[in-house]
C-alpha positions as CSV (number, residue, x, y, z in Angstrom):
1,M,-47.4,30.2,46.9
2,Q,-45.7,29.2,50.2
3,T,-47.7,27.1,52.7
4,A,-47.4,27.4,56.5
5,I,-47.6,24.1,58.3
6,N,-47.5,23.0,61.9
7,T,-44.1,21.6,63.0
8,D,-45.7,18.3,64.3
9,I,-47.3,17.7,60.9
10,F,-44.1,18.5,59.1
11,I,-42.2,16.0,61.3
12,R,-44.8,13.3,60.7
13,E,-44.5,13.8,56.9
14,V,-40.7,13.4,57.1
15,I,-41.0,10.3,59.3
16,N,-43.4,8.7,56.8
17,T,-41.1,9.4,53.9
18,L,-38.1,8.0,55.8
19,A,-40.1,4.9,56.7
20,T,-40.6,4.1,53.0
21,Q,-37.0,4.9,52.0
22,M,-34.9,3.4,54.8
23,E,-34.7,-0.2,55.7
24,M,-33.6,0.6,59.3
25,W,-33.1,3.6,61.4
26,D,-29.4,3.9,60.6
27,E,-29.3,7.7,60.0
28,L,-25.5,7.9,59.7
29,R,-25.3,5.2,57.1
30,R,-28.2,6.7,55.1
31,Q,-27.6,10.4,55.5
32,K,-28.3,11.2,51.9
33,E,-31.8,9.8,52.1
34,V,-32.5,11.8,55.3
35,E,-31.3,15.0,53.6
36,A,-33.3,14.3,50.5
37,A,-36.5,13.8,52.4
38,L,-36.1,16.9,54.4
39,Y,-35.4,19.1,51.4
40,M,-38.3,17.6,49.5
41,H,-40.8,18.4,52.3
42,L,-39.4,21.9,53.0
43,M,-39.9,23.0,49.5
44,N,-42.7,25.5,49.1
45,K,-43.4,25.5,52.9
46,T,-42.6,28.0,55.7
47,I,-42.5,26.5,59.2
48,L,-44.2,29.0,61.6
49,E,-44.2,29.0,65.3
50,E,-47.6,28.4,66.8
51,S,-48.1,32.0,68.0
52,E,-46.6,33.6,64.9
53,D,-48.9,35.6,62.7
54,R,-47.1,36.2,59.4
55,Q,-48.4,37.5,56.1
56,L,-47.4,35.0,53.5
57,P,-46.0,36.2,50.2
58,T,-48.5,36.8,47.4
59,E,-48.3,35.1,44.0
60,Y,-46.7,37.0,41.1
61,V,-47.3,36.8,37.4
62,D,-44.9,34.0,36.3
63,D,-42.6,35.5,33.7
64,T,-40.0,32.8,34.3
65,P,-40.2,31.4,30.7
66,R,-39.6,34.8,29.2
67,V,-36.6,35.4,31.5
68,V,-35.1,32.0,30.7
69,E,-35.4,32.8,27.0
70,M,-33.6,36.1,27.6
71,F,-30.8,34.2,29.3
72,L,-30.5,31.8,26.4
73,Q,-30.4,34.7,23.9
74,C,-27.4,36.0,25.8
75,L,-25.7,32.6,25.5
76,K,-26.3,32.8,21.7
77,L,-24.6,36.2,21.6
78,E,-21.7,34.6,23.4
79,K,-21.4,32.1,20.5
80,R,-22.4,29.1,22.7
81,T,-23.1,26.0,20.6
82,E,-26.7,25.0,19.8
83,S,-26.3,21.8,21.8
84,T,-25.3,23.8,24.9
85,I,-28.3,26.1,24.6
86,V,-30.6,23.1,24.1
87,N,-29.1,21.5,27.2
88,Y,-29.5,24.7,29.3
89,R,-33.1,25.2,28.2
90,G,-34.0,21.6,29.1
91,E,-32.3,21.8,32.6
92,L,-34.0,25.1,33.5
93,R,-37.4,23.9,32.2
94,C,-37.2,20.8,34.4
95,L,-36.1,22.8,37.4
96,F,-39.0,25.3,37.2
97,Q,-41.6,22.6,36.4
98,F,-40.6,20.9,39.6
99,L,-40.5,24.0,41.7
100,R,-43.7,25.6,40.3
101,K,-42.7,29.0,41.5
102,N,-41.3,32.3,40.0
103,Y,-37.6,32.5,39.4
104,A,-37.3,35.5,41.8
105,D,-38.7,33.4,44.7
106,V,-36.3,30.4,44.3
107,T,-34.2,29.7,47.4
108,S,-31.2,27.6,48.1
109,N,-33.4,25.0,49.7
110,D,-35.5,24.8,46.6
111,I,-32.4,24.0,44.5
112,R,-31.3,21.4,47.1
113,A,-34.8,19.9,47.0
114,Y,-34.7,19.5,43.3
115,L,-31.2,18.0,43.3
116,A,-32.2,15.6,46.1
117,W,-35.3,14.5,44.1
118,K,-33.1,13.9,41.0
119,Q,-30.7,11.9,43.1
120,T,-33.2,9.7,44.9
121,E,-36.1,9.4,42.4
122,H,-34.1,9.4,39.1
123,N,-30.8,7.9,40.4
124,N,-28.7,10.8,39.0
125,K,-25.0,10.4,39.6
126,D,-22.7,13.0,41.2
127,N,-21.3,14.2,37.8
128,T,-24.9,14.6,36.4
129,L,-25.9,16.6,39.4
130,N,-22.8,18.8,39.1
131,N,-23.7,19.5,35.5
132,K,-27.1,20.7,36.6
133,I,-25.5,22.8,39.3
134,H,-23.3,24.4,36.7
135,V,-26.3,25.4,34.6
136,F,-28.2,26.9,37.6
137,Q,-25.1,28.8,38.7
138,S,-24.8,30.3,35.2
139,F,-28.4,31.3,35.1
140,F,-28.7,32.9,38.5
141,K,-25.3,34.6,38.3
142,W,-26.5,36.2,35.0
143,M,-29.8,37.1,36.7
144,M,-28.1,38.8,39.6
145,N,-25.8,40.8,37.4
146,E,-28.5,42.0,34.9
147,D,-31.0,44.8,35.1
148,L,-33.9,43.3,33.2
149,I,-36.6,45.7,31.9
150,E,-40.2,44.7,31.6
151,D,-42.3,45.7,28.5
152,G,-43.7,48.6,30.6
153,G,-40.3,50.0,31.4
154,C,-40.1,48.7,35.0
155,L,-37.3,46.5,36.3
156,L,-38.1,42.8,36.7
157,R,-37.8,41.4,40.2
158,K,-34.6,39.6,41.3
159,P,-34.1,37.1,44.0
160,K,-33.1,38.8,47.3
161,K,-30.0,36.5,47.3
162,N,-28.4,34.3,44.7
163,P,-29.9,30.9,45.6
164,M,-26.8,29.2,44.2
165,C,-24.4,31.0,46.6
166,K,-24.7,28.2,49.2
167,V,-25.2,25.3,46.8
168,Y,-21.9,23.7,46.2
169,K,-20.8,21.1,43.7
170,I,-20.6,17.5,44.9
171,K,-17.1,16.1,45.4
172,E,-17.0,13.2,43.0
173,E,-15.2,9.9,43.6
174,Q,-12.0,9.6,41.7
175,R,-11.9,6.1,40.3
176,V,-9.2,4.6,38.0
177,K,-10.5,4.7,34.5
178,R,-9.6,2.1,31.9
179,V,-8.6,3.1,28.5
180,L,-9.4,1.0,25.4
181,S,-6.6,-1.4,24.5
182,D,-5.2,-1.7,21.0
183,E,-6.8,-5.1,20.7
184,Q,-10.2,-3.7,21.7
185,V,-9.9,-0.9,19.1
186,E,-9.2,-3.5,16.4
187,I,-12.2,-5.6,17.5
188,I,-14.4,-2.4,17.3
189,R,-13.1,-1.7,13.8
190,C,-13.9,-5.2,12.6
191,G,-17.4,-5.0,14.2
192,C,-18.5,-2.1,11.9
193,R,-21.1,-3.4,9.6
194,H,-21.3,-0.5,7.1
195,V,-18.7,1.7,5.3
196,R,-20.1,4.8,7.0
197,D,-19.7,3.3,10.5
198,R,-16.1,2.2,9.8
199,A,-15.3,5.7,8.6
200,I,-16.8,7.2,11.8
201,V,-14.7,4.9,14.0
202,E,-11.5,5.6,12.1
203,I,-12.0,9.3,12.4
204,L,-12.7,9.0,16.1
205,V,-9.5,6.9,16.6
206,A,-7.4,9.2,14.4
207,T,-8.5,12.6,15.7
208,G,-10.0,12.1,19.1
209,M,-12.7,14.7,18.2
210,R,-15.8,15.1,20.4
211,I,-19.0,13.5,19.2
212,S,-20.6,17.0,18.7
213,E,-17.6,17.9,16.5
214,L,-18.0,14.7,14.5
215,V,-21.7,15.0,13.7
216,G,-21.2,18.7,12.9
217,L,-18.7,18.0,10.1
218,D,-19.7,19.0,6.6
219,V,-18.3,17.6,3.4
220,G,-16.7,21.0,2.7
221,D,-14.7,20.7,5.9
222,I,-12.7,17.7,4.6
223,D,-9.4,18.1,2.7
224,I,-8.5,14.6,1.5
225,T,-5.3,15.8,-0.3
226,R,-3.9,17.3,2.9
227,K,-5.3,14.6,5.1
228,R,-7.0,17.0,7.5
229,C,-10.3,18.7,8.3
230,I,-11.5,21.8,10.1
231,I,-13.6,21.3,13.2
232,Y,-15.4,23.7,15.5
233,G,-14.9,22.8,19.1
234,K,-16.3,24.3,22.3
235,G,-16.9,28.0,22.2
236,R,-16.9,27.7,18.3
237,K,-13.1,27.5,18.4
238,E,-11.8,26.4,15.0
239,R,-8.9,24.0,14.8
240,P,-7.5,21.4,12.3
241,A,-7.7,17.7,12.9
242,F,-5.5,15.2,11.1
243,F,-6.3,11.9,9.5
244,T,-4.1,8.8,9.5
245,P,-3.6,6.8,6.3
246,R,-6.0,4.2,7.5
247,A,-8.7,6.8,8.2
248,I,-8.2,8.3,4.7
249,V,-8.7,4.9,3.1
250,H,-12.0,4.3,4.9
251,L,-13.2,7.9,4.5
252,E,-12.6,7.8,0.7
253,A,-14.6,4.5,0.6
254,Y,-17.5,6.2,2.5
255,L,-17.4,9.3,0.2
256,E,-17.6,7.1,-2.8
257,W,-20.6,5.2,-1.4
258,R,-22.2,8.6,-0.5
259,Q,-22.1,9.8,-4.1
260,A,-24.8,7.3,-5.0
261,F,-27.3,9.5,-3.0
262,P,-28.0,12.8,-4.7
263,D,-30.5,14.1,-2.2
264,T,-28.1,14.7,0.6
265,S,-27.4,17.6,2.9
266,E,-24.1,19.3,3.3
267,A,-23.4,17.0,6.3
268,L,-20.5,14.6,6.0
269,F,-22.2,11.7,7.8
270,I,-25.8,11.2,6.8
271,N,-28.7,8.9,7.9
272,F,-29.7,5.9,5.9
273,R,-33.3,7.1,5.6
274,K,-34.7,10.3,4.2
275,T,-36.2,13.0,6.4
276,G,-38.2,15.7,4.6
277,G,-37.0,14.3,1.2
278,M,-33.3,14.4,2.1
279,Y,-30.7,12.2,3.7
280,G,-30.0,14.4,6.7
281,R,-27.2,14.8,9.2
282,I,-26.8,12.0,11.7
283,C,-27.2,12.8,15.4
284,A,-25.0,11.8,18.3
285,C,-27.5,9.2,19.5
286,T,-27.0,7.3,16.1
287,V,-23.3,7.0,16.7
288,R,-23.8,5.9,20.3
289,K,-26.3,3.2,19.3
290,M,-23.9,2.0,16.6
291,L,-21.1,1.6,19.1
292,K,-23.5,-0.1,21.6
293,D,-24.5,-2.6,18.9
294,I,-20.9,-3.4,18.2
295,V,-20.3,-4.3,21.9
296,L,-23.5,-6.4,22.1
297,N,-22.5,-8.4,19.0
298,D,-19.0,-9.4,20.2
299,P,-18.5,-11.3,23.5
300,R,-14.9,-10.1,23.5
301,L,-16.1,-6.6,24.4
302,E,-18.3,-7.8,27.2
303,G,-18.3,-5.3,30.1
304,V,-17.0,-2.4,28.0
305,N,-19.1,0.7,28.3
306,L,-18.2,2.0,24.9
307,H,-19.0,5.6,24.1
308,P,-17.5,8.1,21.7
309,H,-15.4,9.9,24.3
310,M,-13.4,6.7,25.0
311,F,-11.6,7.2,21.6
312,R,-10.5,10.6,22.8
313,S,-8.9,9.0,25.9
314,Y,-7.4,6.3,23.7
315,L,-5.8,8.8,21.4
316,A,-4.3,10.9,24.3
317,T,-2.9,7.8,26.0
318,Y,-1.6,6.4,22.7
319,M,0.2,9.7,21.9
320,A,1.7,9.8,25.4
321,R,3.1,6.3,25.1
322,H,4.7,7.3,21.8
323,G,6.5,10.3,23.2
324,A,4.1,13.2,22.7
325,T,4.2,15.9,25.3
326,V,1.2,17.1,27.2
327,Q,1.3,20.3,25.2
328,D,1.1,18.3,22.0
329,I,-1.9,16.3,23.2
330,A,-3.7,19.4,24.4
331,R,-3.3,21.0,20.9
332,V,-4.6,17.9,19.2
333,L,-7.6,17.6,21.5
334,G,-8.3,21.3,21.3
335,H,-7.7,22.3,25.0
336,S,-6.2,25.7,25.9
337,N,-5.5,24.4,29.4
338,I,-3.0,21.5,29.3
339,N,-4.2,20.4,32.8
340,T,-7.5,19.5,31.3
341,A,-5.9,17.2,28.8
342,Y,-3.7,15.6,31.5
343,E,-6.5,15.1,34.1
344,C,-9.3,14.0,31.8
345,Y,-7.7,12.1,28.9
346,M,-4.2,10.8,29.8
347,I,-5.6,7.8,31.7
348,E,-3.0,5.7,33.4
349,D,-2.9,2.1,32.2
350,V,-2.8,-0.3,35.1
351,D,-0.8,-2.9,33.1
352,D,1.8,-0.4,32.1
353,T,2.1,0.8,35.7
354,Q,2.7,-2.7,36.9
355,I,5.5,-3.2,34.3
356,I,7.1,0.1,35.4
357,H,6.8,-1.0,39.1
358,G,8.4,-4.3,38.3
359,K,11.4,-2.5,36.7
360,C,11.9,0.0,39.5
361,A,10.8,-1.8,42.7
362,A,13.4,-3.4,44.9
């Protein structure tokens, strides 16, 4: 339920918040903190003039969880991946737990308040906030376009306006990204402590597949003879991925080791411990931890923020150096839009740029 407050009280609350968040009254320098405090205190409040006599909205039965599940069911029908649906459910749950109001009563200021809170209290970066904005845009766009029917046959309420129509994505800083060097990739290979981990690294290097595609591989997807596998990318798009001779050697070694474990699932890469009487499929966090441990155990990788996606960038850049076209790279990475492959993965190497400059500059 909305709360009407006196303007003077509201201003004092904002001042108190600013006093705890700002070292000095330098509003221009700390504009984000000011905006965050304002949005946080405006949430669930209506500022009324002293003489205004307004009937505040009454509370409604909160059917938000049911509506969210209806939205997620539509995503399933659109063949969205399970990880996408889990992510959407989590983001929407956090939003409505923070707002504590019905979906139909959400305003643009509510969304901004939540984003400001995630930014200031949880240190969310711009790209993280933009991912949340994308989820909320999808949900409320679906909400505004659908005629949802209650069990009694009546239409469910909708927001008067789409609360996302005035919430814009944040312009992210464009920084030069560093791609893994050939030497670093060799160090990572040598840092693998288990035959499974080495096979994982070799497949990432050879194919540039996404981490979700890697952990989703089944043994039946692998064709050792033809040195390829079938992977299912975003939108459940099927495409082949090709192994290098080195990847085949380490994959065969892993499959031989795997045969010693009869109680295994259909998953290609399995955990070392049983769950429910079976060696089940590894998750993405297992791969990320494995890569993190490799970095921690080798001082030569100090400062490298190693994650699975870096191998995707490495492959794209490696292919470009060896004469592959953008179209070739886009096909290998599974992108229908070649601009995505160029902008996201063909990362310019600073050392190469310096060499080219030395050859061409006067």
